[in-house]
C-alpha positions as CSV (number, residue, x, y, z in Angstrom):
1,X,252.1,31.1,123.9
2,X,249.0,29.3,124.9
3,X,247.4,30.5,128.0
4,X,244.4,31.0,130.0
5,X,243.7,33.5,132.5
6,X,241.4,33.2,135.4
7,X,240.3,36.3,137.1
8,X,239.1,36.6,141.1
9,X,240.0,34.5,143.9
10,X,242.0,31.2,143.3
11,X,243.1,29.4,146.4
12,X,246.5,27.5,144.9
13,X,247.3,25.7,148.0
14,X,244.1,23.9,147.8
15,X,244.2,23.1,144.3
16,X,247.8,21.8,144.9
17,X,246.5,19.6,148.1
18,X,243.6,18.2,146.1
19,X,245.6,17.4,142.8
20,X,245.9,13.9,141.7
21,X,247.4,12.3,139.0
22,X,245.3,11.5,136.2
23,X,244.9,10.4,132.4
24,X,242.3,11.2,130.0
25,X,241.8,9.3,126.7
26,X,240.2,11.1,123.7
27,X,239.8,10.1,120.2
28,X,243.6,9.5,119.0
29,X,245.2,10.8,122.3
30,X,246.0,10.1,125.6
31,X,246.4,13.3,128.0
32,X,248.1,12.6,131.4
33,X,248.5,15.0,134.4
34,X,251.3,13.8,136.9
35,X,253.2,14.9,139.8
36,X,252.7,18.7,141.0
37,X,255.0,20.8,142.8
38,X,254.1,24.4,144.6
39,X,256.5,27.2,145.4
40,X,257.6,28.4,148.9
41,X,255.4,31.4,148.6
42,X,252.3,29.4,147.4
43,X,251.9,31.4,144.4
44,X,253.1,29.3,141.7
45,X,252.4,25.3,140.9
46,X,254.1,23.1,138.5
47,X,252.4,20.0,137.2
48,X,254.0,17.6,134.8
49,X,252.2,16.6,131.6
50,X,252.1,14.1,129.0
51,X,250.6,14.3,125.8
52,X,250.3,11.2,123.4
53,X,248.8,11.8,120.1
54,X,250.4,9.5,117.7
55,X,253.6,10.2,117.5
56,X,256.6,10.7,120.3
57,X,255.2,11.7,123.8
58,X,255.2,15.6,124.2
59,X,256.4,16.1,127.8
60,X,256.2,19.5,129.4
61,X,255.3,21.3,132.7
62,X,252.2,23.5,133.1
63,X,252.7,26.3,135.0
64,X,250.0,27.8,137.2
65,X,251.0,31.4,138.5
66,X,248.8,33.7,140.7
67,X,249.5,37.5,140.7
68,X,247.1,39.5,142.9
69,X,243.2,38.6,141.3
70,X,244.6,37.0,138.1
71,X,245.8,33.4,137.8
72,X,247.5,32.2,134.7
73,X,247.7,28.7,133.2
74,X,250.3,28.4,130.7
75,X,253.5,26.3,129.6
76,X,256.5,26.6,131.8
77,X,258.7,29.1,130.1
78,X,262.0,27.4,130.5
79,X,260.5,24.6,127.9
80,X,259.5,24.9,124.3
81,X,257.3,21.9,123.8
82,X,255.4,21.6,120.4
83,X,251.9,23.4,120.7
84,X,249.6,20.5,119.7
85,X,246.0,19.8,120.3
86,X,247.0,17.8,123.4
87,X,249.1,20.2,125.0
88,X,246.2,23.0,124.5
89,X,243.6,20.7,125.8
90,X,245.8,19.9,128.9
91,X,246.0,23.6,129.6
92,X,242.3,23.7,129.4
93,X,241.6,20.8,131.8
94,X,244.0,22.4,134.3
95,X,242.0,25.8,134.0
96,X,238.9,23.9,134.0
97,X,239.7,22.5,137.7
98,X,240.8,25.6,139.0
99,X,237.8,27.0,138.2
100,X,235.6,24.2,139.6
101,X,237.4,24.5,142.7
102,X,237.2,28.5,142.9
103,X,233.4,29.2,141.6
104,X,234.0,33.0,142.3
105,X,236.7,33.1,139.7
106,X,235.8,33.4,135.8
107,X,237.8,33.0,132.6
108,X,239.5,36.1,131.6
109,X,242.0,36.5,128.7
110,X,243.0,33.5,126.8
111,X,244.1,32.4,123.2
112,X,242.4,28.7,123.9
113,X,238.7,29.7,123.8
114,X,237.7,26.6,121.7
115,X,239.4,24.3,124.3
116,X,237.4,25.7,127.0
117,X,234.1,24.4,125.9
């Protein structure tokens, strides 16, 4: 499964409160981040996402889960969308926004290194 781990402090309630819907256009694709939801314990955020890449739209949920000093950005495990370039790019966008808002964090283990550039 595609994932990105951030190591170090991450303020998920702050990330959630500043999240806004957005759309990015890249050659041959449109990537959208839409509504977000936070768990009661404030350790998990879900974000509705959409990747349009020439075929049918790929709709899925991005899950951001914090456990201690590690925060993982991944696809919500209750779904199994096609692992397209657009989906991987959306995960990287979310991870980049988390890191930008939490400058003391750093990228840890990932299988999406090429998408973080």
